[in-house]
C-alpha beads as a LAMMPS data file, in Angstrom:
LAMMPS data file: protein, C-alpha beads

324 atoms
323 bonds

1 atom types
1 bond types

-500.0 500.0 xlo xhi
-500.0 500.0 ylo yhi
-500.0 500.0 zlo zhi

Masses

1 110.0

Atoms # bond

1 1 1 -14.280 9.733 -16.321
2 1 1 -10.710 10.821 -16.961
3 1 1 -7.648 8.711 -17.770
4 1 1 -4.858 9.619 -15.373
5 1 1 -1.693 8.186 -13.906
6 1 1 -1.539 7.032 -10.302
7 1 1 0.663 10.045 -9.461
8 1 1 -1.941 12.412 -10.920
9 1 1 -4.758 10.544 -9.152
10 1 1 -2.971 11.000 -5.827
11 1 1 -2.446 14.681 -6.629
12 1 1 -6.143 15.123 -7.428
13 1 1 -7.123 13.205 -4.292
14 1 1 -4.895 15.394 -2.123
15 1 1 -6.285 18.490 -3.794
16 1 1 -9.888 17.370 -3.187
17 1 1 -9.163 16.681 0.486
18 1 1 -7.476 20.069 0.930
19 1 1 -10.349 21.897 -0.723
20 1 1 -12.810 20.047 1.492
21 1 1 -11.042 20.696 4.804
22 1 1 -8.747 23.677 5.546
23 1 1 -7.175 21.670 8.387
24 1 1 -5.501 19.308 5.889
25 1 1 -1.780 20.087 5.521
26 1 1 0.859 18.487 3.304
27 1 1 4.435 18.357 4.543
28 1 1 7.679 16.693 3.570
29 1 1 11.001 17.050 1.816
30 1 1 10.637 18.969 -1.478
31 1 1 6.842 18.611 -1.570
32 1 1 6.321 22.342 -2.180
33 1 1 8.373 24.137 -4.797
34 1 1 9.602 20.922 -6.444
35 1 1 6.257 19.105 -6.141
36 1 1 7.848 15.958 -4.699
37 1 1 10.429 13.696 -6.318
38 1 1 7.608 11.824 -8.086
39 1 1 5.626 15.076 -8.662
40 1 1 2.697 13.774 -6.610
41 1 1 2.302 17.160 -4.864
42 1 1 2.984 19.221 -7.980
43 1 1 1.137 22.558 -7.940
44 1 1 -0.334 22.191 -4.455
45 1 1 1.889 24.818 -2.814
46 1 1 1.139 27.291 -5.607
47 1 1 -2.606 26.810 -5.081
48 1 1 -2.781 26.418 -1.286
49 1 1 0.228 28.404 -0.090
50 1 1 3.299 27.712 1.991
51 1 1 1.284 27.513 5.218
52 1 1 -0.527 24.396 4.000
53 1 1 2.157 22.772 1.828
54 1 1 5.368 22.839 3.821
55 1 1 8.872 22.065 2.610
56 1 1 10.567 20.475 5.615
57 1 1 14.215 19.878 6.535
58 1 1 15.717 16.480 5.694
59 1 1 14.640 15.021 9.035
60 1 1 11.976 12.305 9.017
61 1 1 11.803 12.186 12.819
62 1 1 11.088 15.916 12.803
63 1 1 8.441 15.541 10.089
64 1 1 6.521 12.880 12.013
65 1 1 7.003 14.596 15.377
66 1 1 5.689 17.878 13.977
67 1 1 2.701 16.052 12.479
68 1 1 1.893 14.538 15.880
69 1 1 1.846 18.004 17.438
70 1 1 -0.300 19.382 14.617
71 1 1 -2.776 16.525 15.001
72 1 1 -3.090 17.245 18.718
73 1 1 -4.058 20.811 17.779
74 1 1 -6.782 19.637 15.379
75 1 1 -4.971 19.560 12.025
76 1 1 -4.873 16.647 9.566
77 1 1 -1.262 16.425 8.386
78 1 1 -0.246 14.366 5.368
79 1 1 3.459 13.528 5.571
80 1 1 5.414 12.464 2.524
81 1 1 8.416 10.229 3.080
82 1 1 10.472 10.653 -0.081
83 1 1 11.481 6.989 -0.372
84 1 1 10.629 3.888 1.652
85 1 1 14.170 3.482 2.969
86 1 1 14.104 6.999 4.454
87 1 1 11.269 6.279 6.892
88 1 1 13.403 4.578 9.523
89 1 1 14.701 7.762 11.222
90 1 1 11.002 8.554 11.832
91 1 1 10.069 5.032 12.917
92 1 1 10.522 5.821 16.614
93 1 1 8.057 8.726 16.412
94 1 1 5.583 6.564 14.474
95 1 1 5.717 3.625 16.899
96 1 1 6.226 5.469 20.184
97 1 1 3.945 8.464 19.645
98 1 1 1.752 8.328 16.545
99 1 1 0.464 4.799 17.166
100 1 1 -0.078 5.227 20.907
101 1 1 -1.399 8.698 21.736
102 1 1 -5.059 7.926 21.030
103 1 1 -4.937 4.969 23.418
104 1 1 -2.676 6.714 25.935
105 1 1 -5.236 9.536 26.200
106 1 1 -8.137 7.085 26.652
107 1 1 -9.536 8.197 23.302
108 1 1 -9.497 11.930 24.067
109 1 1 -6.770 12.708 21.514
110 1 1 -7.195 11.723 17.880
111 1 1 -4.262 11.180 15.522
112 1 1 -5.556 11.869 11.981
113 1 1 -2.109 11.668 10.374
114 1 1 -1.377 10.080 7.004
115 1 1 2.194 8.996 6.275
116 1 1 2.660 8.506 2.528
117 1 1 5.461 6.114 1.605
118 1 1 6.459 5.239 -1.995
119 1 1 7.520 1.599 -1.663
120 1 1 8.915 -1.343 -3.584
121 1 1 11.388 -1.738 -6.399
122 1 1 11.415 -1.863 -10.140
123 1 1 12.659 1.647 -10.961
124 1 1 16.416 1.025 -10.993
125 1 1 17.053 3.110 -7.886
126 1 1 20.114 3.135 -5.622
127 1 1 20.423 1.742 -2.096
128 1 1 17.703 2.739 0.446
129 1 1 15.290 3.630 -2.377
130 1 1 13.551 0.269 -2.997
131 1 1 12.429 -1.234 0.308
132 1 1 9.212 -3.063 1.238
133 1 1 8.831 -2.337 4.974
134 1 1 5.060 -2.794 5.226
135 1 1 5.215 -5.680 7.725
136 1 1 7.120 -3.469 10.193
137 1 1 4.118 -1.126 10.326
138 1 1 1.346 -3.723 10.039
139 1 1 2.717 -5.336 13.216
140 1 1 2.344 -2.109 15.241
141 1 1 -0.913 -1.911 17.179
142 1 1 -2.613 1.463 16.748
143 1 1 -1.630 1.979 13.107
144 1 1 -3.721 1.385 10.003
145 1 1 -1.769 0.281 6.932
146 1 1 -3.068 0.373 3.353
147 1 1 -1.555 -0.037 -0.117
148 1 1 -3.082 1.151 -3.381
149 1 1 -2.354 -0.687 -6.625
150 1 1 -3.893 1.517 -9.323
151 1 1 -4.961 5.090 -10.071
152 1 1 -8.630 4.571 -9.162
153 1 1 -7.854 3.249 -5.690
154 1 1 -5.140 5.867 -5.221
155 1 1 -7.617 8.698 -5.881
156 1 1 -10.186 7.442 -3.381
157 1 1 -8.004 5.779 -0.757
158 1 1 -5.877 8.888 -0.109
159 1 1 -9.028 10.910 0.539
160 1 1 -10.464 8.214 2.802
161 1 1 -7.185 7.942 4.713
162 1 1 -7.083 11.709 5.271
163 1 1 -10.698 11.668 6.512
164 1 1 -9.903 8.887 9.006
165 1 1 -9.283 9.800 12.644
166 1 1 -6.700 7.023 12.905
167 1 1 -3.044 7.258 11.856
168 1 1 -2.700 5.662 8.409
169 1 1 0.510 4.435 6.805
170 1 1 -0.220 4.832 3.094
171 1 1 1.969 2.749 0.775
172 1 1 2.221 3.726 -2.884
173 1 1 3.912 1.338 -5.381
174 1 1 6.390 3.647 -7.040
175 1 1 6.801 1.595 -10.222
176 1 1 3.074 2.041 -10.903
177 1 1 3.057 5.840 -10.539
178 1 1 2.994 6.369 -14.315
179 1 1 0.385 3.745 -15.235
180 1 1 -3.011 5.078 -16.237
181 1 1 -6.611 4.148 -15.447
182 1 1 -10.023 5.746 -15.902
183 1 1 -10.965 7.640 -12.731
184 1 1 -14.560 8.705 -12.084
185 1 1 -14.721 11.409 -9.365
186 1 1 -18.474 10.791 -9.024
187 1 1 -18.181 7.065 -8.320
188 1 1 -18.851 5.499 -4.917
189 1 1 -15.625 3.905 -3.648
190 1 1 -15.459 0.766 -1.495
191 1 1 -14.577 1.202 2.200
192 1 1 -10.931 2.002 2.863
193 1 1 -10.261 -1.092 4.956
194 1 1 -11.557 -3.662 2.490
195 1 1 -10.088 -6.065 -0.031
196 1 1 -11.827 -6.871 -3.291
197 1 1 -11.956 -9.395 -6.080
198 1 1 -10.536 -7.784 -9.223
199 1 1 -10.813 -10.874 -11.432
200 1 1 -13.293 -13.684 -10.677
201 1 1 -12.166 -17.278 -11.123
202 1 1 -12.737 -20.831 -9.916
203 1 1 -9.479 -22.806 -10.194
204 1 1 -7.052 -21.057 -7.834
205 1 1 -6.888 -17.827 -5.798
206 1 1 -4.102 -15.266 -6.205
207 1 1 -3.905 -12.617 -3.458
208 1 1 -1.608 -9.614 -3.636
209 1 1 -1.299 -5.860 -3.120
210 1 1 0.625 -2.893 -4.445
211 1 1 2.805 -3.323 -7.512
212 1 1 2.515 -7.119 -7.644
213 1 1 -1.233 -7.035 -8.259
214 1 1 -0.568 -6.283 -11.932
215 1 1 1.800 -9.269 -12.071
216 1 1 -0.973 -11.472 -10.678
217 1 1 -3.450 -10.221 -13.271
218 1 1 -0.918 -10.992 -16.001
219 1 1 -0.422 -14.468 -14.514
220 1 1 -4.178 -15.062 -14.509
221 1 1 -4.352 -14.098 -18.187
222 1 1 -1.443 -16.396 -19.047
223 1 1 -2.896 -19.285 -17.044
224 1 1 -6.215 -18.796 -18.793
225 1 1 -4.543 -19.726 -22.065
226 1 1 -3.849 -23.141 -20.478
227 1 1 -7.437 -23.543 -19.338
228 1 1 -6.975 -22.420 -15.710
229 1 1 -9.482 -19.938 -14.293
230 1 1 -7.640 -17.907 -11.636
231 1 1 -9.311 -15.514 -9.208
232 1 1 -7.272 -12.419 -8.289
233 1 1 -7.824 -10.456 -5.071
234 1 1 -6.354 -7.060 -4.207
235 1 1 -5.827 -7.033 -0.445
236 1 1 -5.648 -3.187 -0.365
237 1 1 -5.625 -3.053 3.460
238 1 1 -2.749 -4.732 5.315
239 1 1 -3.794 -3.750 8.834
240 1 1 -6.549 -4.481 9.507
241 1 1 -6.577 -7.330 6.998
242 1 1 -9.925 -7.887 5.323
243 1 1 -9.725 -11.592 4.564
244 1 1 -13.419 -12.381 4.033
245 1 1 -13.134 -12.179 0.209
246 1 1 -9.990 -14.332 0.365
247 1 1 -11.613 -16.919 2.635
248 1 1 -14.735 -17.071 0.463
249 1 1 -12.571 -17.516 -2.619
250 1 1 -10.371 -20.239 -1.133
251 1 1 -13.435 -22.176 0.027
252 1 1 -14.432 -22.318 -3.661
253 1 1 -11.042 -22.808 -5.331
254 1 1 -9.248 -24.854 -2.662
255 1 1 -5.923 -23.223 -3.535
256 1 1 -4.138 -19.983 -2.631
257 1 1 -0.933 -18.290 -3.789
258 1 1 0.046 -15.044 -2.031
259 1 1 2.352 -12.669 -3.920
260 1 1 4.324 -9.734 -2.464
261 1 1 7.625 -7.925 -3.044
262 1 1 8.723 -8.056 0.602
263 1 1 10.807 -10.915 2.044
264 1 1 8.572 -13.858 3.002
265 1 1 9.830 -14.311 6.580
266 1 1 7.327 -12.935 9.130
267 1 1 5.551 -10.983 6.400
268 1 1 2.047 -9.886 5.451
269 1 1 2.035 -12.825 3.038
270 1 1 2.886 -15.154 5.933
271 1 1 0.026 -13.762 8.021
272 1 1 -2.450 -14.232 5.163
273 1 1 -1.246 -17.800 4.657
274 1 1 -1.512 -18.609 8.362
275 1 1 -5.019 -17.236 8.770
276 1 1 -6.311 -18.928 5.639
277 1 1 -4.864 -22.215 6.873
278 1 1 -6.577 -21.697 10.262
279 1 1 -9.984 -20.854 8.823
280 1 1 -10.076 -22.835 5.556
281 1 1 -8.095 -25.947 6.461
282 1 1 -10.741 -28.414 5.316
283 1 1 -11.278 -26.552 2.038
284 1 1 -7.632 -26.565 0.983
285 1 1 -6.606 -28.925 -1.803
286 1 1 -2.944 -27.837 -1.612
287 1 1 -0.655 -25.977 0.798
288 1 1 -0.831 -22.185 0.688
289 1 1 2.176 -20.972 -1.304
290 1 1 4.001 -17.643 -1.141
291 1 1 5.891 -15.875 -3.928
292 1 1 7.927 -13.068 -2.372
293 1 1 11.186 -11.190 -2.469
294 1 1 14.119 -13.131 -1.098
295 1 1 15.228 -12.955 2.527
296 1 1 18.167 -10.667 1.829
297 1 1 18.604 -6.887 1.846
298 1 1 17.307 -5.363 -1.375
299 1 1 19.959 -5.914 -4.066
300 1 1 21.657 -3.421 -6.380
301 1 1 19.355 -2.218 -9.141
302 1 1 21.059 -4.321 -11.802
303 1 1 19.930 -7.434 -9.884
304 1 1 16.397 -6.377 -8.978
305 1 1 14.762 -8.209 -11.874
306 1 1 16.060 -11.450 -10.346
307 1 1 14.854 -10.414 -6.881
308 1 1 11.309 -9.238 -7.550
309 1 1 8.509 -11.787 -8.057
310 1 1 7.813 -11.916 -11.771
311 1 1 5.381 -13.659 -14.097
312 1 1 7.460 -16.844 -14.311
313 1 1 7.761 -17.233 -10.536
314 1 1 4.044 -16.671 -10.016
315 1 1 3.099 -19.138 -12.753
316 1 1 5.539 -21.687 -11.299
317 1 1 3.745 -21.441 -7.936
318 1 1 0.386 -21.785 -9.694
319 1 1 1.592 -24.931 -11.453
320 1 1 2.947 -26.407 -8.211
321 1 1 -0.333 -25.729 -6.411
322 1 1 -2.464 -27.201 -9.191
323 1 1 -0.212 -30.290 -9.387
324 1 1 -0.585 -31.050 -5.664

Bonds

1 1 1 2
2 1 2 3
3 1 3 4
4 1 4 5
5 1 5 6
6 1 6 7
7 1 7 8
8 1 8 9
9 1 9 10
10 1 10 11
11 1 11 12
12 1 12 13
13 1 13 14
14 1 14 15
15 1 15 16
16 1 16 17
17 1 17 18
18 1 18 19
19 1 19 20
20 1 20 21
21 1 21 22
22 1 22 23
23 1 23 24
24 1 24 25
25 1 25 26
26 1 26 27
27 1 27 28
28 1 28 29
29 1 29 30
30 1 30 31
31 1 31 32
32 1 32 33
33 1 33 34
34 1 34 35
35 1 35 36
36 1 36 37
37 1 37 38
38 1 38 39
39 1 39 40
40 1 40 41
41 1 41 42
42 1 42 43
43 1 43 44
44 1 44 45
45 1 45 46
46 1 46 47
47 1 47 48
48 1 48 49
49 1 49 50
50 1 50 51
51 1 51 52
52 1 52 53
53 1 53 54
54 1 54 55
55 1 55 56
56 1 56 57
57 1 57 58
58 1 58 59
59 1 59 60
60 1 60 61
61 1 61 62
62 1 62 63
63 1 63 64
64 1 64 65
65 1 65 66
66 1 66 67
67 1 67 68
68 1 68 69
69 1 69 70
70 1 70 71
71 1 71 72
72 1 72 73
73 1 73 74
74 1 74 75
75 1 75 76
76 1 76 77
77 1 77 78
78 1 78 79
79 1 79 80
80 1 80 81
81 1 81 82
82 1 82 83
83 1 83 84
84 1 84 85
85 1 85 86
86 1 86 87
87 1 87 88
88 1 88 89
89 1 89 90
90 1 90 91
91 1 91 92
92 1 92 93
93 1 93 94
94 1 94 95
95 1 95 96
96 1 96 97
97 1 97 98
98 1 98 99
99 1 99 100
100 1 100 101
101 1 101 102
102 1 102 103
103 1 103 104
104 1 104 105
105 1 105 106
106 1 106 107
107 1 107 108
108 1 108 109
109 1 109 110
110 1 110 111
111 1 111 112
112 1 112 113
113 1 113 114
114 1 114 115
115 1 115 116
116 1 116 117
117 1 117 118
118 1 118 119
119 1 119 120
120 1 120 121
121 1 121 122
122 1 122 123
123 1 123 124
124 1 124 125
125 1 125 126
126 1 126 127
127 1 127 128
128 1 128 129
129 1 129 130
130 1 130 131
131 1 131 132
132 1 132 133
133 1 133 134
134 1 134 135
135 1 135 136
136 1 136 137
137 1 137 138
138 1 138 139
139 1 139 140
140 1 140 141
141 1 141 142
142 1 142 143
143 1 143 144
144 1 144 145
145 1 145 146
146 1 146 147
147 1 147 148
148 1 148 149
149 1 149 150
150 1 150 151
151 1 151 152
152 1 152 153
153 1 153 154
154 1 154 155
155 1 155 156
156 1 156 157
157 1 157 158
158 1 158 159
159 1 159 160
160 1 160 161
161 1 161 162
162 1 162 163
163 1 163 164
164 1 164 165
165 1 165 166
166 1 166 167
167 1 167 168
168 1 168 169
169 1 169 170
170 1 170 171
171 1 171 172
172 1 172 173
173 1 173 174
174 1 174 175
175 1 175 176
176 1 176 177
177 1 177 178
178 1 178 179
179 1 179 180
180 1 180 181
181 1 181 182
182 1 182 183
183 1 183 184
184 1 184 185
185 1 185 186
186 1 186 187
187 1 187 188
188 1 188 189
189 1 189 190
190 1 190 191
191 1 191 192
192 1 192 193
193 1 193 194
194 1 194 195
195 1 195 196
196 1 196 197
197 1 197 198
198 1 198 199
199 1 199 200
200 1 200 201
201 1 201 202
202 1 202 203
203 1 203 204
204 1 204 205
205 1 205 206
206 1 206 207
207 1 207 208
208 1 208 209
209 1 209 210
210 1 210 211
211 1 211 212
212 1 212 213
213 1 213 214
214 1 214 215
215 1 215 216
216 1 216 217
217 1 217 218
218 1 218 219
219 1 219 220
220 1 220 221
221 1 221 222
222 1 222 223
223 1 223 224
224 1 224 225
225 1 225 226
226 1 226 227
227 1 227 228
228 1 228 229
229 1 229 230
230 1 230 231
231 1 231 232
232 1 232 233
233 1 233 234
234 1 234 235
235 1 235 236
236 1 236 237
237 1 237 238
238 1 238 239
239 1 239 240
240 1 240 241
241 1 241 242
242 1 242 243
243 1 243 244
244 1 244 245
245 1 245 246
246 1 246 247
247 1 247 248
248 1 248 249
249 1 249 250
250 1 250 251
251 1 251 252
252 1 252 253
253 1 253 254
254 1 254 255
255 1 255 256
256 1 256 257
257 1 257 258
258 1 258 259
259 1 259 260
260 1 260 261
261 1 261 262
262 1 262 263
263 1 263 264
264 1 264 265
265 1 265 266
266 1 266 267
267 1 267 268
268 1 268 269
269 1 269 270
270 1 270 271
271 1 271 272
272 1 272 273
273 1 273 274
274 1 274 275
275 1 275 276
276 1 276 277
277 1 277 278
278 1 278 279
279 1 279 280
280 1 280 281
281 1 281 282
282 1 282 283
283 1 283 284
284 1 284 285
285 1 285 286
286 1 286 287
287 1 287 288
288 1 288 289
289 1 289 290
290 1 290 291
291 1 291 292
292 1 292 293
293 1 293 294
294 1 294 295
295 1 295 296
296 1 296 297
297 1 297 298
298 1 298 299
299 1 299 300
300 1 300 301
301 1 301 302
302 1 302 303
303 1 303 304
304 1 304 305
305 1 305 306
306 1 306 307
307 1 307 308
308 1 308 309
309 1 309 310
310 1 310 311
311 1 311 312
312 1 312 313
313 1 313 314
314 1 314 315
315 1 315 316
316 1 316 317
317 1 317 318
318 1 318 319
319 1 319 320
320 1 320 321
321 1 321 322
322 1 322 323
323 1 323 324
């Protein structure tokens, strides 16, 4: 086992996938010589060459469109979108082509394309650099959407996404890129499209993904000092949602708080809340609560600490649920 940051785990995962399959390509803005703005692709062009690690023009629509054509010809492109807010020029290609070609061809054409998107706030970035657009992709039929929260999952999930024959939108919480964990390359990872319990508990269920999972774990530790035993679940996959662990947990605890950085309106958190209410109605001891970003455009960086769900907001929701 080796301690590594999430950025290094992604780099090692990409490297392992490229060594395993010569059809795997990495492409995006500054992914080659620079190694990406977060250095996730550092050293890959030097080791695999410019034919497999391509520096593209600043044109997200062109990046995704080229990846679609490469996939049709049997390649497995991995596209890096530099920042979450830059993906929207490529959104048409993703929705109109990438998500539909497998179905449009009656299954004859596969679309093994991974679109990597650093997402979320917390790094003091300027406008268009701190979005949480995951619900826009999770709503699109034909796409798979996943979000890693730590280095271990990052290492395995990127390899599993690349091996998938479906188009995968791969969200990476940028404020966790530099946090370390012990990664065992010989371990057996869970399936890509699965959620998992990361902290067992019996009093209340916290469900989250991406950067906010760490906040939930901190909230569970703080609540434990007051005698509350919180269970924390990492959703990991946003489309398809794997809610069985969440449903099993809520049937035991009777309470659920869903935490995410994105605005709460018509969100992944809203979908989780709705489906838990549908399937666990008679087990609920309190309404399902959501702790999310506010329903405004992402604020200037000096205000982001007031925008992002933090420990106090999560613990306030826990207290309100337990007091019901």
